Every structure is written in structure tokens, then in C-alpha cells.
C-alpha positions, 0 to 999 in steps of 0.5 A: 512494477510492484512485487511481493514478499519482503522487498524494498521498491525504490521510488526512483529506481533509476537514480539510486541502488539499494546499497546506496541508501542509508540503513536508517531508512529501513528501521525506525518507529512503526505504526500499524493501521488496522484495516482488516475490516475492509472486504477482500478485493476492495480499494482502500480510499483516502477517507478510509485511512483518515477515519482509521487513523483518527479512530485508532488514535494513531499519530503519524510522524515524519520518518515513521514506518507505516504498516497497513494491516488488511488481514490478507496474510491469512490467505498466503499460499492460496489463490485467494491471496492473489485473486482478491488482494486489497489495494490502496488508492493513489489518494490514500498513498498521497495521504500517507506520503504527506506525513513525510513517512519513510516506508509504507508496508502492506500485508498484501502482495503489493499496493494494487488490487488484483489485476482482474479487479482492476481490469473489471473496474476499467471495463466498467468505467473506462478510467485509467485510474483503475490501474496501478495506483502506486505507479505514479511514483515512478 
């Protein structure tokens, strides 16, 4: 399950507790990928992130902290923040993880799109990939 607000979700929730992780995992060199051009409620695919990294001349190195800026923060405190959140596809998450980064952050309430958007996509396609892109890590 993903949550919002400042929080650390551990990939292996059941093996390590937050206090068992080295403090160094939570600070370091940060890179911001500006995806504020993405429409509300959309899914960020791998190709979008690849193109943004190249066009914004971002060099992602192992152990970097990558932050995804979508512009959804301006809707905080409104229904829009939850009903039209932008999400990352499984392939986009893998693309970032392949750099061996240590943290991914986003200015939305989680890495998934709004539940209503995922349900609508599933009803149209009957593909389970419409749900919870981040859950494959658990």
C-alpha cells in the first residue's frame, strides 16, 4: 500500500524496520525530473521519463535521490489532488531503479494514479497492469 505525506515505504517491509536502515539512505544528491507538462490523471510511461531525462540533461547516478515534479502539489488540499493524481507506470519505475538509485519521490500522494482512473482503465482493457504499478516491488 502506498501512502501520502512525507513517508518512507520500504521495498521489503517485512524484513527491515525503518530504524534498521542507515541514515545515509535518506539524504544525498538529488535530481529533479520536471514532468509538470503531464496532464492531470495521466500515467507517466517509461518513454516520457527517458525523453525528459535527455532533454533536461539530467545525469542520474547510482545512489541518487530522484524526485518527480508533476505540479500536483498546487492541488494539495483540494479534491483534485486525489481524484486526478498522476502516476508512474511499472516500466517507468523500473527505468529509474535500473540506475541503482536509493530513493524515488513524487509530489503526488503516491506512485499510482487515482483509484477511479485505474478502475476506468481496467474496465476498458481488462488488464491487471492498470492497478498499482508500485506494488510489484512488494
